[in-house]
C-alpha atoms as a printed R data frame, in Angstrom:
    type eleno elety resid chain resno       x       y       z
1   ATOM     1    CA   MET     A     1 122.780  99.989 114.534
2   ATOM     2    CA   SER     A     2 123.162  99.047 110.820
3   ATOM     3    CA   PRO     A     3 124.136 102.088 108.576
4   ATOM     4    CA   SER     A     4 121.247 100.670 106.185
5   ATOM     5    CA   VAL     A     5 118.713 100.660 109.125
6   ATOM     6    CA   THR     A     6 119.424 104.476 110.239
7   ATOM     7    CA   PRO     A     7 118.041 106.180 106.964
8   ATOM     8    CA   TYR     A     8 115.301 103.717 106.742
9   ATOM     9    CA   LEU     A     9 114.075 104.726 110.474
10  ATOM    10    CA   THR     A    10 114.739 108.323 109.659
11  ATOM    11    CA   TYR     A    11 112.362 108.120 106.604
12  ATOM    12    CA   LEU     A    12 109.743 106.481 108.700
13  ATOM    13    CA   VAL     A    13 109.928 109.232 111.362
14  ATOM    14    CA   GLU     A    14 109.650 111.924 108.742
15  ATOM    15    CA   GLY     A    15 106.696 110.163 107.331
16  ATOM    16    CA   LEU     A    16 104.957 110.057 110.637
17  ATOM    17    CA   GLN     A    17 105.854 113.882 110.959
18  ATOM    18    CA   GLY     A    18 103.774 114.511 107.806
19  ATOM    19    CA   GLN     A    19 106.836 115.568 105.923
20  ATOM    20    CA   TYR     A    20 105.809 113.504 102.904
21  ATOM    21    CA   GLY     A    21 101.957 114.065 103.187
22  ATOM    22    CA   THR     A    22  99.122 111.777 103.799
23  ATOM    23    CA   VAL     A    23 100.818 109.187 101.469
24  ATOM    24    CA   GLY     A    24 104.008 109.183 103.468
25  ATOM    25    CA   LEU     A    25 102.056 108.859 106.598
26  ATOM    26    CA   TYR     A    26 100.091 106.141 105.360
27  ATOM    27    CA   ALA     A    27 103.098 104.023 104.118
28  ATOM    28    CA   ALA     A    28 105.029 104.682 107.328
29  ATOM    29    CA   VAL     A    29 102.045 103.345 109.524
30  ATOM    30    CA   GLN     A    30 101.558 100.555 107.150
31  ATOM    31    CA   ARG     A    31 105.085  99.374 107.529
32  ATOM    32    CA   LEU     A    32 105.257  99.902 111.379
33  ATOM    33    CA   PHE     A    33 102.144  97.654 111.468
34  ATOM    34    CA   VAL     A    34 103.844  94.864 109.815
35  ATOM    35    CA   GLY     A    35 106.793  95.360 112.283
36  ATOM    36    CA   PHE     A    36 104.402  95.477 115.220
37  ATOM    37    CA   GLY     A    37 102.959  92.176 114.247
38  ATOM    38    CA   PHE     A    38 106.320  90.438 114.802
39  ATOM    39    CA   VAL     A    39 106.595  91.978 118.222
40  ATOM    40    CA   GLY     A    40 102.871  92.083 119.488
41  ATOM    41    CA   GLY     A    41 101.879  88.503 118.730
42  ATOM    42    CA   PRO     A    42 105.085  86.803 120.496
43  ATOM    43    CA   GLY     A    43 104.501  89.547 123.364
44  ATOM    44    CA   SER     A    44 100.949  88.197 123.835
45  ATOM    45    CA   CYS     A    45 102.307  84.791 124.479
46  ATOM    46    CA   LEU     A    46 104.618  85.958 127.007
47  ATOM    47    CA   VAL     A    47 102.363  88.414 128.997
48  ATOM    48    CA   ASP     A    48  98.467  88.393 129.420
49  ATOM    49    CA   ALA     A    49  97.208  91.908 128.847
50  ATOM    50    CA   PRO     A    50  96.204  93.057 132.430
51  ATOM    51    CA   PHE     A    51  92.349  93.354 132.256
52  ATOM    52    CA   GLY     A    52  89.514  91.042 132.797
53  ATOM    53    CA   LYS     A    53  90.464  87.780 134.437
54  ATOM    54    CA   PHE     A    54  93.960  88.784 134.195
55  ATOM    55    CA   GLY     A    55  93.532  92.396 135.672
56  ATOM    56    CA   THR     A    56  96.082  91.536 138.548
57  ATOM    57    CA   TRP     A    57  97.986  95.021 138.066
58  ATOM    58    CA   LYS     A    58  96.290  97.116 140.705
59  ATOM    59    CA   ARG     A    59  98.663 100.106 140.295
60  ATOM    60    CA   PHE     A    60  97.551 102.886 137.972
61  ATOM    61    CA   ALA     A    61  94.073 101.051 137.292
62  ATOM    62    CA   VAL     A    62  91.242 103.105 135.702
63  ATOM    63    CA   HIS     A    63  87.473 102.618 135.301
64  ATOM    64    CA   GLY     A    64  86.837  99.645 133.118
65  ATOM    65    CA   ASP     A    65  83.853 100.804 130.991
66  ATOM    66    CA   ILE     A    66  85.130 104.359 130.601
67  ATOM    67    CA   GLY     A    67  88.668 103.208 129.601
68  ATOM    68    CA   TRP     A    68  87.152 100.685 127.288
69  ATOM    69    CA   MET     A    69  84.758 103.302 125.619
70  ATOM    70    CA   LEU     A    70  87.443 105.910 125.096
71  ATOM    71    CA   MET     A    71  90.180 103.527 123.580
72  ATOM    72    CA   GLU     A    72  87.708 102.067 121.132
73  ATOM    73    CA   ILE     A    73  86.054 105.277 120.045
74  ATOM    74    CA   VAL     A    74  89.307 106.205 118.742
75  ATOM    75    CA   SER     A    75  89.167 103.723 115.847
76  ATOM    76    CA   PRO     A    76  85.879 105.192 114.130
77  ATOM    77    CA   VAL     A    77  87.151 108.667 114.528
78  ATOM    78    CA   ALA     A    78  90.321 108.032 113.092
79  ATOM    79    CA   PHE     A    79  88.551 106.171 110.333
80  ATOM    80    CA   LEU     A    80  86.499 109.062 109.344
81  ATOM    81    CA   TYR     A    81  89.188 111.537 109.498
82  ATOM    82    CA   GLY     A    82  91.465 108.990 107.247
83  ATOM    83    CA   LEU     A    83  88.397 108.641 104.900
84  ATOM    84    CA   SER     A    84  88.244 112.473 104.279
85  ATOM    85    CA   LEU     A    85  92.065 113.098 103.736
86  ATOM    86    CA   PRO     A    86  93.312 114.093 100.264
87  ATOM    87    CA   LEU     A    87  96.109 111.896  99.202
88  ATOM    88    CA   ASN     A    88  98.936 113.496  98.113
89  ATOM    89    CA   THR     A    89 102.779 113.978  99.074
90  ATOM    90    CA   SER     A    90 102.720 117.356 100.254
91  ATOM    91    CA   SER     A    91 103.257 118.290 104.125
92  ATOM    92    CA   SER     A    92 100.491 120.964 103.679
93  ATOM    93    CA   SER     A    93  97.837 118.309 102.928
94  ATOM    94    CA   PHE     A    94  96.616 117.673 106.545
95  ATOM    95    CA   LEU     A    95  93.258 119.217 107.260
96  ATOM    96    CA   SER     A    96  91.230 119.781 110.380
97  ATOM    97    CA   PHE     A    97  88.366 117.316 111.308
98  ATOM    98    CA   SER     A    98  85.372 118.415 109.463
99  ATOM    99    CA   PRO     A    99  81.921 116.718 109.616
100 ATOM   100    CA   PHE     A   100  80.928 118.192 106.138
101 ATOM   101    CA   ARG     A   101  84.119 117.146 104.502
102 ATOM   102    CA   ILE     A   102  83.651 113.569 105.830
103 ATOM   103    CA   ALA     A   103  80.124 113.506 104.530
104 ATOM   104    CA   SER     A   104  81.267 114.755 101.217
105 ATOM   105    CA   ALA     A   105  83.902 112.046 101.163
106 ATOM   106    CA   PHE     A   106  81.574 109.307 101.948
107 ATOM   107    CA   ARG     A   107  79.128 110.363  99.242
108 ATOM   108    CA   ALA     A   108  81.947 110.258  96.749
109 ATOM   109    CA   LEU     A   109  82.725 106.825  97.420
110 ATOM   110    CA   PRO     A   110  81.511 103.868  95.040
111 ATOM   111    CA   PHE     A   111  78.546 102.008  96.633
112 ATOM   112    CA   ALA     A   112  80.725  98.892  97.583
113 ATOM   113    CA   ARG     A   113  83.078 101.046  99.556
114 ATOM   114    CA   GLN     A   114  80.269 102.822 101.150
115 ATOM   115    CA   VAL     A   115  79.086  99.447 102.355
116 ATOM   116    CA   LEU     A   116  82.507  98.538 103.734
117 ATOM   117    CA   ALA     A   117  82.767 101.816 105.488
118 ATOM   118    CA   GLY     A   118  79.294 101.483 106.984
119 ATOM   119    CA   CYS     A   119  80.405  97.924 108.339
120 ATOM   120    CA   TYR     A   120  83.379  99.376 110.009
121 ATOM   121    CA   LEU     A   121  81.367 102.014 111.580
122 ATOM   122    CA   VAL     A   122  78.626  99.803 112.762
123 ATOM   123    CA   HIS     A   123  81.180  97.271 114.450
124 ATOM   124    CA   TYR     A   124  82.908 100.119 116.411
125 ATOM   125    CA   ALA     A   125  79.637 101.706 117.251
126 ATOM   126    CA   ASN     A   126  78.850  98.391 118.998
127 ATOM   127    CA   ARG     A   127  82.360  97.906 120.296
128 ATOM   128    CA   SER     A   128  82.882 101.234 121.926
129 ATOM   129    CA   VAL     A   129  79.361 102.641 122.806
130 ATOM   130    CA   VAL     A   130  76.762 100.011 122.684
131 ATOM   131    CA   SER     A   131  78.706  97.270 124.421
132 ATOM   132    CA   SER     A   132  79.685  99.713 127.157
133 ATOM   133    CA   ILE     A   133  76.052 100.371 127.820
134 ATOM   134    CA   ARG     A   134  75.032  96.726 127.792
135 ATOM   135    CA   ASN     A   135  77.865  95.383 129.891
136 ATOM   136    CA   PRO     A   136  76.998  95.194 133.593
137 ATOM   137    CA   GLY     A   137  80.238  96.511 134.520
138 ATOM   138    CA   ARG     A   138  83.976  95.847 133.335
139 ATOM   139    CA   ALA     A   139  86.601  95.234 135.812
140 ATOM   140    CA   ARG     A   140  89.172  98.075 136.331
141 ATOM   141    CA   MET     A   141  92.039  97.777 133.976
142 ATOM   142    CA   ASN     A   142  95.602  99.034 134.125
143 ATOM   143    CA   ILE     A   143  96.035 102.376 132.233
144 ATOM   144    CA   ILE     A   144  98.498 100.797 129.863
145 ATOM   145    CA   ILE     A   145  95.682  98.884 128.163
146 ATOM   146    CA   PRO     A   146  93.712 101.923 127.053
147 ATOM   147    CA   LEU     A   147  96.736 103.808 126.296
148 ATOM   148    CA   LEU     A   148  98.082 101.196 123.874
149 ATOM   149    CA   SER     A   149  94.896 100.236 122.530
150 ATOM   150    CA   ALA     A   150  94.124 103.778 121.655
151 ATOM   151    CA   LEU     A   151  97.456 104.161 119.762
152 ATOM   152    CA   PHE     A   152  96.648 100.936 117.880
153 ATOM   153    CA   ASN     A   153  93.054 102.138 116.981
154 ATOM   154    CA   LEU     A   154  94.352 105.457 115.909
155 ATOM   155    CA   ALA     A   155  96.811 103.848 113.449
156 ATOM   156    CA   ASN     A   156  94.548 100.957 112.232
157 ATOM   157    CA   GLY     A   157  91.417 103.262 111.927
158 ATOM   158    CA   GLY     A   158  93.139 105.899 110.054
159 ATOM   159    CA   THR     A   159  95.023 103.547 107.615
160 ATOM   160    CA   ILE     A   160  91.793 101.627 106.885
161 ATOM   161    CA   GLY     A   161  89.871 104.895 106.347
162 ATOM   162    CA   VAL     A   162  92.514 106.106 103.726
163 ATOM   163    CA   TRP     A   163  92.492 102.686 102.056
164 ATOM   164    CA   ILE     A   164  88.717 102.524 101.749
165 ATOM   165    CA   ALA     A   165  88.676 106.054 100.298
166 ATOM   166    CA   GLY     A   166  91.441 104.895  97.824
167 ATOM   167    CA   GLY     A   167  92.131 108.154  96.059
168 ATOM   168    CA   ILE     A   168  88.842 110.151  96.047
169 ATOM   169    CA   PRO     A   169  87.561 111.425  93.788
170 ATOM   170    CA   GLN     A   170  87.129 108.234  91.733
171 ATOM   171    CA   THR     A   171  85.701 108.273  88.189
172 ATOM   172    CA   GLY     A   172  85.201 105.972  85.150
173 ATOM   173    CA   LYS     A   173  85.724 102.248  85.949
174 ATOM   174    CA   ALA     A   174  86.480 102.759  89.452
175 ATOM   175    CA   MET     A   175  82.765 104.161  89.877
176 ATOM   176    CA   ALA     A   176  81.174 101.506  87.453
177 ATOM   177    CA   ASN     A   177  79.637  98.253  88.694
178 ATOM   178    CA   ALA     A   178  79.159  99.595  92.121
179 ATOM   179    CA   GLY     A   179  82.985  99.924  92.494
180 ATOM   180    CA   MET     A   180  83.547  96.283  92.009
181 ATOM   181    CA   ARG     A   181  85.672  94.503  89.506
182 ATOM   182    CA   GLU     A   182  84.059  93.528  86.319
183 ATOM   183    CA   ALA     A   183  84.955  89.795  86.760
184 ATOM   184    CA   GLY     A   184  81.975  87.625  87.253
185 ATOM   185    CA   TRP     A   185  83.367  86.243  90.648
186 ATOM   186    CA   ALA     A   186  83.641  89.811  92.018
187 ATOM   187    CA   LYS     A   187  79.856  90.405  93.122
188 ATOM   188    CA   PRO     A   188  79.344  86.790  94.654
189 ATOM   189    CA   LEU     A   189  82.698  87.203  96.628
190 ATOM   190    CA   PHE     A   190  81.616  90.744  97.858
191 ATOM   191    CA   LEU     A   191  78.212  89.378  98.909
192 ATOM   192    CA   LEU     A   192  79.860  86.257 100.673
193 ATOM   193    CA   GLY     A   193  82.131  88.738 102.533
194 ATOM   194    CA   ALA     A   194  79.325  90.790 103.595
195 ATOM   195    CA   VAL     A   195  77.211  87.873 105.066
196 ATOM   196    CA   MET     A   196  80.222  86.557 106.685
197 ATOM   197    CA   TRP     A   197  80.782  90.076 108.503
198 ATOM   198    CA   ALA     A   198  77.096  90.357 109.379
199 ATOM   199    CA   GLY     A   199  77.163  86.766 110.594
200 ATOM   200    CA   GLY     A   200  80.280  87.340 112.641
201 ATOM   201    CA   LEU     A   201  79.081  90.538 114.151
202 ATOM   202    CA   CYS     A   202  75.601  89.076 115.338
203 ATOM   203    CA   SER     A   203  77.546  86.009 116.812
204 ATOM   204    CA   ASN     A   204  79.943  88.276 118.546
205 ATOM   205    CA   ILE     A   205  77.050  90.176 120.154
206 ATOM   206    CA   HIS     A   206  75.031  87.205 120.982
207 ATOM   207    CA   HIS     A   207  78.110  85.458 122.761
208 ATOM   208    CA   ASP     A   208  79.052  88.787 124.600
209 ATOM   209    CA   GLU     A   209  75.474  88.856 125.928
210 ATOM   210    CA   ILE     A   210  75.866  85.544 127.429
211 ATOM   211    CA   LEU     A   211  78.723  86.671 129.292
212 ATOM   212    CA   TYR     A   212  76.755  89.821 130.474
213 ATOM   213    CA   ASN     A   213  74.021  87.614 131.526
214 ATOM   214    CA   ILE     A   214  76.215  85.755 133.907
215 ATOM   215    CA   LYS     A   215  77.336  88.992 135.244
216 ATOM   216    CA   ARG     A   216  73.814  90.326 135.851
217 ATOM   217    CA   SER     A   217  72.813  87.151 137.580
218 ATOM   218    CA   LYS     A   218  75.794  87.558 139.858
219 ATOM   219    CA   GLN     A   219  74.939  91.240 140.600
220 ATOM   220    CA   ALA     A   220  71.347  90.324 141.180
221 ATOM   221    CA   LYS     A   221  71.930  87.777 143.795
222 ATOM   222    CA   GLU     A   222  74.256  90.055 145.667
223 ATOM   223    CA   LYS     A   223  71.646  92.650 145.657
224 ATOM   224    CA   GLU     A   224  68.984  90.294 146.951
225 ATOM   225    CA   GLY     A   225  71.314  88.965 149.736
226 ATOM   226    CA   LYS     A   226  71.646  85.551 148.280
227 ATOM   227    CA   GLY     A   227  75.365  85.923 147.476
228 ATOM   228    CA   LYS     A   228  78.180  88.193 148.562
229 ATOM   229    CA   GLU     A   229  81.058  89.886 146.683
230 ATOM   230    CA   SER     A   230  83.861  87.679 146.854
231 ATOM   231    CA   SER     A   231  87.577  87.829 145.799
232 ATOM   232    CA   SER     A   232  87.503  84.315 144.538
233 ATOM   233    CA   SER     A   233  87.705  83.952 140.895
234 ATOM   234    CA   LYS     A   234  85.295  80.772 141.207
235 ATOM   235    CA   ASP     A   235  82.797  82.869 142.987
236 ATOM   236    CA   ARG     A   236  82.934  85.820 140.507
237 ATOM   237    CA   TYR     A   237  82.906  83.905 137.347
238 ATOM   238    CA   SER     A   238  80.830  81.012 136.005
239 ATOM   239    CA   ILE     A   239  81.065  78.614 133.059
240 ATOM   240    CA   PRO     A   240  79.300  80.095 130.132
241 ATOM   241    CA   GLN     A   241  76.594  77.936 128.419
242 ATOM   242    CA   GLY     A   242  74.821  78.087 125.118
243 ATOM   243    CA   GLY     A   243  75.377  78.810 121.620
244 ATOM   244    CA   LEU     A   244  79.063  78.163 120.556
245 ATOM   245    CA   TYR     A   245  80.174  77.954 123.993
246 ATOM   246    CA   ARG     A   246  79.351  74.297 123.952
247 ATOM   247    CA   PHE     A   247  82.196  73.748 121.516
248 ATOM   248    CA   VAL     A   248  84.713  76.665 122.297
249 ATOM   249    CA   SER     A   249  85.775  78.444 125.258
250 ATOM   250    CA   HIS     A   250  86.097  81.938 123.395
251 ATOM   251    CA   PRO     A   251  83.414  82.221 120.582
252 ATOM   252    CA   SER     A   252  83.353  86.053 120.702
253 ATOM   253    CA   TYR     A   253  87.245  85.696 119.484
254 ATOM   254    CA   SER     A   254  86.183  83.328 116.695
255 ATOM   255    CA   SER     A   255  83.159  85.448 115.834
256 ATOM   256    CA   GLU     A   256  85.359  88.662 115.463
257 ATOM   257    CA   TRP     A   257  87.812  86.892 113.342
258 ATOM   258    CA   PHE     A   258  85.078  85.619 111.181
259 ATOM   259    CA   GLU     A   259  83.637  88.879 110.854
260 ATOM   260    CA   TRP     A   260  86.874  90.572 109.670
261 ATOM   261    CA   LEU     A   261  87.846  87.826 107.555
262 ATOM   262    CA   GLY     A   262  84.406  88.415 105.781
263 ATOM   263    CA   PHE     A   263  85.217  91.987 105.480
264 ATOM   264    CA   LEU     A   264  88.765  91.066 103.918
265 ATOM   265    CA   LEU     A   265  87.042  88.763 101.366
266 ATOM   266    CA   ALA     A   266  84.742  91.849 100.547
267 ATOM   267    CA   THR     A   267  87.697  94.093  99.741
268 ATOM   268    CA   LEU     A   268  89.265  91.647  97.254
269 ATOM   269    CA   ALA     A   269  86.149  92.218  94.988
270 ATOM   270    CA   LEU     A   270  86.751  96.040  94.766
271 ATOM   271    CA   ALA     A   271  88.124  97.938  91.755
272 ATOM   272    CA   PRO     A   272  91.050  98.545  91.715
273 ATOM   273    CA   ALA     A   273  91.703  95.481  93.745
274 ATOM   274    CA   PRO     A   274  94.693  94.259  95.908
275 ATOM   275    CA   PHE     A   275  94.056  90.756  94.363
276 ATOM   276    CA   PRO     A   276  95.496  89.853  92.085
277 ATOM   277    CA   PRO     A   277  98.243  92.170  92.813
278 ATOM   278    CA   THR     A   278  98.132  95.585  90.772
279 ATOM   279    CA   PRO     A   279 100.484  98.319  90.410
280 ATOM   280    CA   ILE     A   280 100.330 100.305  93.640
281 ATOM   281    CA   SER     A   281  99.562 103.488  91.678
282 ATOM   282    CA   SER     A   282  96.034 102.052  90.977
283 ATOM   283    CA   PHE     A   283  95.295 102.877  94.727
284 ATOM   284    CA   PHE     A   284  96.353 106.653  94.331
285 ATOM   285    CA   PRO     A   285  95.432 107.166  90.723
286 ATOM   286    CA   SER     A   286  96.158 110.943  90.914
287 ATOM   287    CA   LEU     A   287  99.623 110.693  92.277
288 ATOM   288    CA   SER     A   288 103.060 110.146  91.015
289 ATOM   289    CA   LEU     A   289 104.810 107.965  93.775
290 ATOM   290    CA   LYS     A   290 108.244 108.522  92.193
291 ATOM   291    CA   ALA     A   291 109.274 111.322  94.352
292 ATOM   292    CA   LEU     A   292 108.876 109.374  97.432
293 ATOM   293    CA   PRO     A   293 111.541 107.563  99.050
294 ATOM   294    CA   ASN     A   294 111.376 103.728  99.017
295 ATOM   295    CA   PRO     A   295 110.515 103.247 102.754
296 ATOM   296    CA   LEU     A   296 107.461 105.598 102.349
297 ATOM   297    CA   LYS     A   297 105.961 103.964  99.184
298 ATOM   298    CA   PRO     A   298 102.978 102.067 100.169
299 ATOM   299    CA   LEU     A   299 103.377  98.231 100.153
300 ATOM   300    CA   LYS     A   300 101.915  96.102  97.646
301 ATOM   301    CA   GLY     A   301 100.185  92.809  98.124
302 ATOM   302    CA   TRP     A   302  96.630  92.052  99.401
303 ATOM   303    CA   TYR     A   303  98.117  90.498 102.578
304 ATOM   304    CA   LEU     A   304  99.769  93.740 103.293
305 ATOM   305    CA   GLN     A   305  96.763  96.246 102.930
306 ATOM   306    CA   PRO     A   306  95.168  97.586 106.031
307 ATOM   307    CA   PRO     A   307  92.128  95.191 106.161
308 ATOM   308    CA   ALA     A   308  94.499  92.126 106.109
309 ATOM   309    CA   LEU     A   309  96.874  93.433 108.467
310 ATOM   310    CA   PHE     A   310  93.926  94.225 110.917
311 ATOM   311    CA   LEU     A   311  92.797  90.560 110.769
312 ATOM   312    CA   TRP     A   312  96.552  89.230 111.287
313 ATOM   313    CA   GLN     A   313  96.958  91.550 114.211
314 ATOM   314    CA   GLU     A   314  93.865  90.734 115.818
315 ATOM   315    CA   ILE     A   315  94.547  86.883 115.577
316 ATOM   316    CA   GLY     A   316  98.149  87.453 116.853
317 ATOM   317    CA   ALA     A   317  96.854  89.427 119.943
318 ATOM   318    CA   MET     A   318  93.891  87.353 120.599
319 ATOM   319    CA   LEU     A   319  94.681  83.810 120.178
320 ATOM   320    CA   PRO     A   320  97.388  83.580 122.997
321 ATOM   321    CA   ARG     A   321  94.909  85.352 125.317
322 ATOM   322    CA   ALA     A   322  92.232  82.850 124.413
323 ATOM   323    CA   ARG     A   323  94.665  80.103 125.175
324 ATOM   324    CA   SER     A   324  95.443  81.554 128.527
325 ATOM   325    CA   GLY     A   325  91.642  82.081 129.146
326 ATOM   326    CA   HIS     A   326  91.035  78.434 128.524
327 ATOM   327    CA   ALA     A   327  93.596  77.352 130.746
328 ATOM   328    CA   TRP     A   328  92.282  79.602 133.437
329 ATOM   329    CA   TYR     A   329  88.878  78.318 133.180
330 ATOM   330    CA   ARG     A   330  90.308  74.590 133.428
331 ATOM   331    CA   LYS     A   331  92.500  75.639 136.554
332 ATOM   332    CA   THR     A   332  89.731  77.438 138.173
333 ATOM   333    CA   PHE     A   333  86.559  75.121 137.781
334 ATOM   334    CA   GLY     A   334  88.553  71.897 137.796
335 ATOM   335    CA   LYS     A   335  86.162  68.832 137.327
336 ATOM   336    CA   GLU     A   336  83.179  70.996 136.688
337 ATOM   337    CA   TRP     A   337  84.957  72.472 133.736
338 ATOM   338    CA   GLU     A   338  85.696  69.201 132.547
339 ATOM   339    CA   GLU     A   339  81.971  68.176 132.560
340 ATOM   340    CA   LYS     A   340  80.464  71.516 131.393
341 ATOM   341    CA   GLY     A   341  83.221  73.401 129.734
342 ATOM   342    CA   ALA     A   342  84.280  73.605 126.098
343 ATOM   343    CA   LYS     A   343  86.568  71.189 124.630
344 ATOM   344    CA   TRP     A   344  88.237  73.534 122.075
345 ATOM   345    CA   VAL     A   345  89.611  77.122 122.413
346 ATOM   346    CA   VAL     A   346  88.459  78.916 119.332
347 ATOM   347    CA   VAL     A   347  88.048  76.538 116.380
348 ATOM   348    CA   PRO     A   348  85.998  73.406 116.899
349 ATOM   349    CA   GLY     A   349  87.686  70.359 116.138
350 ATOM   350    CA   VAL     A   350  91.134  72.282 115.372
351 ATOM   351    CA   TYR     A   351  92.158  74.094 118.342
């Protein structure tokens, strides 16, 4: 291993251990997220995650709904904890999970950041709990899926929570104008992002419901004796119809990307803002980062902040799966897919 790499990794480990406080932990996870993107995306192109249509790894399989709920609920819990953490470089700065401190931290946020925090929590309330209740039954999944997903959600939720809090308590200009920049384009951009987020969420829920209705129909036929449980993919699945399924085979993926793109755009209107680039100290106004080693100083640039990293990670992981799913539909349904199926994978007229 290169001599220059060893101390870098050592600092990252120390940051993860909390030796440089919450800022060091945040920076270490932020940098590891960037590195994960260069591994996770290509890895998703080589191996289809073993759940759903591709859940062929039978050993160490767990209950689909329970595994899904547990791995997804990690994200809002980590988000709330990150939201409430004081930002400093002391190893003694970590606190226990306290609902009262979380509520106090939320009330201290400027209104725009409260809205974004609410958006994040609503998304994951639907994704973890509501969707698990609405889904007629997820297929069993290999235990590696909930374990890796929980780890990802722990890191992602925690860093976004810390980032949204942005160095509470905020005063003066940071609290003025609902916490948005004074530029004339800030409020329209925030509103546009919020509308995109809401539209993406509603579209995601709608297209998930189309898939759930297919499952309900199959289960009803089996219960009435009109059908029987089969190991054949063609018998267990149907070609989804309606909504954006007329154009793309994976509209839930497209909708979720659209949702988080809106979230990202809304964050660009915040004060202090990641775009145009500003000194990193503006995110941590009460801190002096000079004492931190370079590998544990938070990365600059809007495209390296947690809301942006989340979107890039989602696209990198989900696009290869959507491509594989599209090929699976074509192979499973053949001529029927050519007649009824969507021509595109995720974006009409593009891909």
